[in-house]
C-alpha positions in Angstrom: 7.0 -4.8 132.2 4.5 -3.9 129.5 3.1 -6.3 127.0 5.3 -5.3 124.1 8.5 -5.7 126.2 7.3 -9.0 127.6 6.6 -10.4 124.1 10.0 -9.4 122.9 11.6 -11.0 125.9 9.7 -14.2 125.9 8.8 -15.0 122.3 11.4 -13.2 120.2 13.4 -15.7 118.2 12.0 -18.7 120.0 9.5 -20.0 117.4 11.2 -22.4 114.9 8.8 -24.4 112.7 9.0 -28.1 113.3 11.4 -27.9 116.2 11.3 -27.9 120.0 12.4 -25.0 122.1 14.8 -24.9 125.1 14.2 -22.1 127.6 16.7 -21.2 130.4 14.6 -22.7 133.2 13.0 -25.5 131.2 15.7 -28.1 131.8 16.1 -27.0 135.5 12.4 -27.4 136.2 12.1 -30.8 134.4 15.4 -32.3 135.2 16.1 -35.7 136.6 13.9 -36.8 139.5 14.8 -35.7 143.0 15.2 -38.2 145.8 13.2 -36.3 148.4 10.0 -36.4 150.4 7.1 -38.7 149.6 4.7 -35.7 149.7 5.4 -33.2 147.0 4.1 -29.7 146.5 4.3 -30.0 142.7 5.1 -32.6 140.1 6.6 -31.8 136.8 6.7 -34.5 134.1 8.4 -34.3 130.7 8.7 -36.6 127.7 5.5 -38.7 127.4 2.0 -38.7 126.0 -0.5 -36.7 128.0 -2.2 -39.6 129.6 1.0 -41.4 130.5 2.5 -38.2 132.1 -0.7 -37.8 134.2 -0.6 -41.4 135.4 3.0 -40.9 136.6 2.2 -37.5 138.2 -0.9 -38.6 140.1 0.8 -41.8 141.3 3.6 -39.8 142.8 1.0 -37.8 144.7 -0.5 -41.0 146.2 -3.0 -41.7 143.5 -6.4 -40.2 142.6 -8.0 -41.7 145.7 -6.1 -39.0 147.7 -8.3 -36.4 146.0 -11.6 -38.1 145.1 -13.8 -39.5 147.8 -15.9 -42.5 147.0 -19.3 -41.4 145.8 -18.1 -37.8 145.2 -19.2 -35.5 142.5 -16.2 -34.3 140.4 -16.0 -31.3 138.1 -13.1 -31.5 135.5 -12.7 -28.1 133.9 -10.5 -28.1 130.8 -10.1 -25.3 128.3 -12.6 -26.0 125.4 -13.0 -22.4 124.4 -12.0 -22.6 120.7 -13.2 -24.4 117.6 -9.8 -25.8 116.7 -8.3 -29.3 116.5 -6.0 -30.7 119.2 -2.8 -30.1 117.3 -3.5 -26.4 117.2 -3.1 -26.3 121.1 -6.0 -23.9 121.6 -7.7 -26.3 124.0 -6.7 -28.8 126.6 -5.5 -32.1 125.1 -8.4 -34.6 124.9 -6.2 -37.5 125.9 -5.4 -35.8 129.2 -9.1 -35.0 129.9 -10.1 -38.6 129.2 -7.5 -40.1 131.5 -8.3 -37.8 134.4 -12.0 -38.8 134.1 -11.0 -42.5 134.0 -8.8 -42.0 137.1 -11.6 -40.3 139.0 -14.1 -43.0 138.2 -11.6 -45.7 139.2 -11.1 -43.9 142.5 -14.9 -44.2 143.2 -16.4 -41.0 141.9 -20.2 -41.0 141.6 -20.0 -38.9 138.5 -17.5 -36.7 136.6 -18.8 -33.7 134.7 -17.0 -31.5 132.2 -18.0 -28.2 130.7 -16.6 -24.8 129.6 -18.2 -21.5 128.8 -16.7 -21.4 125.3 -15.6 -18.3 123.3 -16.8 -19.8 120.0 -19.9 -21.9 119.3 -20.0 -24.5 122.0 -21.2 -27.4 119.9 -18.3 -27.0 117.4 -15.8 -26.4 120.2 -16.8 -29.5 122.1 -16.7 -31.6 118.9 -13.7 -30.4 117.1 -11.5 -30.1 120.2 -11.9 -33.9 120.6 -12.9 -33.4 124.2 -16.6 -34.3 123.8 -15.6 -37.7 122.4 -12.9 -38.2 125.0 -15.3 -37.4 127.9 -18.0 -39.8 126.6 -15.5 -42.6 125.9 -14.1 -42.3 129.4 -17.5 -42.4 131.1 -17.9 -38.8 132.0 -20.7 -36.3 131.4 -20.3 -33.4 129.0 -22.5 -30.4 129.9 -23.2 -27.1 128.1 -22.0 -23.9 129.5 -23.8 -21.8 127.0 -27.0 -20.9 128.8 -27.2 -18.3 131.5 -29.7 -20.5 133.3 -26.9 -22.7 134.4 -25.3 -19.9 136.4 -26.0 -18.7 139.9 -24.9 -15.4 141.4 -22.4 -15.7 144.3 -20.4 -13.3 146.4 -16.6 -13.1 146.1 -15.9 -12.0 149.7 -12.2 -11.4 149.2 -12.4 -9.7 145.8 -11.0 -6.2 145.3 -12.5 -5.5 141.9 -14.6 -8.6 141.4 -17.0 -8.9 144.4 -19.7 -11.1 142.8 -20.1 -13.3 139.8 -22.6 -15.7 138.1 -21.0 -19.2 138.5 -21.9 -22.4 136.8 -23.9 -24.7 139.0 -21.6 -27.6 138.4 -18.8 -25.8 140.3 -21.1 -25.0 143.2 -22.3 -28.6 143.4 -18.9 -30.3 143.0 -17.2 -32.1 145.9 -14.0 -32.2 143.9 -12.8 -29.5 141.4 -10.0 -30.4 139.0 -8.8 -27.5 136.9 -7.1 -28.6 133.6 -5.9 -25.6 131.7 -3.6 -25.6 128.7 -0.5 -23.4 128.8 -0.6 -20.9 126.0 0.0 -17.3 125.0 -2.8 -14.8 125.5 -3.1 -11.4 123.9 -4.7 -9.8 127.0 -3.0 -11.5 129.9 0.3 -12.5 128.3 -0.2 -16.1 129.2 -3.3 -18.1 130.1 -2.9 -21.0 132.6 -4.9 -22.2 135.6 -6.3 -19.1 137.2 -7.4 -17.6 133.9 -9.0 -20.9 132.9 -11.5 -20.1 135.7 -13.0 -17.5 133.4 -14.8 -20.4 131.8 -16.9 -21.1 134.9 -18.5 -17.7 135.0 -21.2 -16.1 132.8 -20.0 -12.5 132.4 -16.4 -12.5 131.3 -16.6 -9.1 129.7 -16.8 -7.4 133.1 -13.4 -8.8 133.9 -11.9 -7.3 130.8 -13.4 -3.9 131.5 -12.4 -3.8 135.2 -8.7 -4.7 135.6 -8.5 -8.2 134.1 -5.5 -9.3 136.2 -7.1 -8.3 139.5 -10.4 -9.9 138.6 -8.5 -13.2 137.8 -6.8 -13.1 141.2 -10.1 -12.1 142.9 -12.1 -15.0 141.5 -9.2 -17.4 142.3 -10.0 -16.7 146.0 -13.6 -17.9 145.6 -12.9 -21.6 145.3 -9.5 -23.1 145.1 -9.2 -26.2 142.8 -8.6 -29.5 144.5 -6.0 -30.1 141.9 -4.5 -28.1 139.0 -3.2 -30.1 136.0 -1.5 -27.9 133.4 -1.3 -29.3 129.9 1.9 -28.3 128.3 2.1 -31.1 125.7 1.8 -28.7 122.8 2.2 -25.0 123.7 0.7 -22.1 121.7 3.6 -19.6 121.8 2.1 -16.7 119.8 -1.2 -15.5 118.4 -3.1 -16.8 121.4 -5.6 -17.6 122.7 -6.8 -19.2 119.5 -3.8 -19.3 117.3 -3.5 -18.8 113.6 -1.7 -21.9 112.4 0.3 -24.9 113.5 3.4 -22.7 113.2 2.4 -21.0 116.4 2.8 -24.2 118.3 5.9 -25.7 120.0 5.9 -29.3 121.3 7.0 -29.4 124.9 5.5 -32.8 126.0 5.3 -31.6 129.6 2.8 -31.6 132.4 2.5 -29.9 135.8 0.3 -31.1 138.6 -0.2 -29.4 142.0 -2.6 -28.8 144.8 -1.4 -25.2 144.9 -2.8 -23.5 141.8 -0.6 -20.4 142.2 2.5 -22.7 142.2 1.2 -24.6 139.2 0.8 -21.3 137.3 4.2 -20.1 138.4 5.9 -23.3 137.2 4.0 -23.2 133.9 5.0 -19.5 133.4 8.6 -20.7 133.7 8.1 -23.3 131.0 6.8 -20.6 128.8 9.9 -18.6 129.4 8.5 -16.0 131.7 9.2 -15.0 135.3 6.0 -15.7 137.4 6.3 -12.2 139.0 6.1 -10.7 135.5 2.6 -12.1 135.1 0.4 -9.7 137.1 -2.4 -12.1 138.1 0.1 -14.7 139.4 1.9 -12.0 141.5 -1.4 -10.6 142.7 -2.7 -14.1 143.8 0.6 -14.6 145.7 0.2 -11.3 147.4 -3.4 -12.3 148.4 -1.8 -15.4 150.0 -3.7 -17.8 147.7 -0.7 -19.9 147.0 3.1 -19.8 146.6 5.0 -18.2 143.8 8.6 -19.1 145.0 9.4 -22.4 143.3 12.7 -22.7 145.1 10.7 -23.1 148.3 8.7 -26.0 147.0 9.3 -29.7 147.1 9.1 -30.7 143.4 9.1 -34.1 142.0 10.7 -33.9 138.5 10.0 -36.9 136.3 11.6 -37.4 132.9 10.1 -40.2 130.8 
């Protein structure tokens, strides 16, 4: 499926200013809770504020202490790429970022750092996204991603097109890596979710765009899997991504997806967007590389409706 056909299929007729949207698989994915195993592959929450939904999700996975060792160094990687305010849905919601930091520190983390290699001026992005303030208020450490000196060259042994990259030192030093993307439309990759959010931990993103973007995304995903992927779908940018043009591009979904399996998290988020995971090349490629599972029917999913 090419980009034009995809956009017609997914977005055509779905944007209505001031209203919510109901996709075919949306209700199915976020229906009433299942009475099933205590250990879930994925948690999908609907109907609350970002921080409340995260509290519910992480509790159902056994609490943050299941992921954060006492004294551990944690990297929380949101999307802070754009100089836009939270209601524009270009960046991860600051309330979600703040709550994740609080949960990590409560679990005994030594420190929690946050950064992104932004697309627009980093000082403005950090400030106007609301994330810098949220990080500081929660007790985390906000770090620049704007200097090449922060990045170290590493090999990507399983990469097909991307075999090396300069990676931010915070990722290399972290005991725990929590990837916190926002679900939104993207002009180059159709949607941007967890795996594409990893472009914000490398220095040279332009190489990816010149050398098969989707394969490079899947390749780098093999370098280090996140400990946890938390997909912000509170407000979703449905068109004109990745930055958006106006508030009319945004649809409120009040949803959250959390999983240890970052391929599964992206697959579930693609469903929320109205797409089939297999139609997003980098999700399909990552599944073919055995980096995670794309078949949501094979997963144990805890569906929570608030």
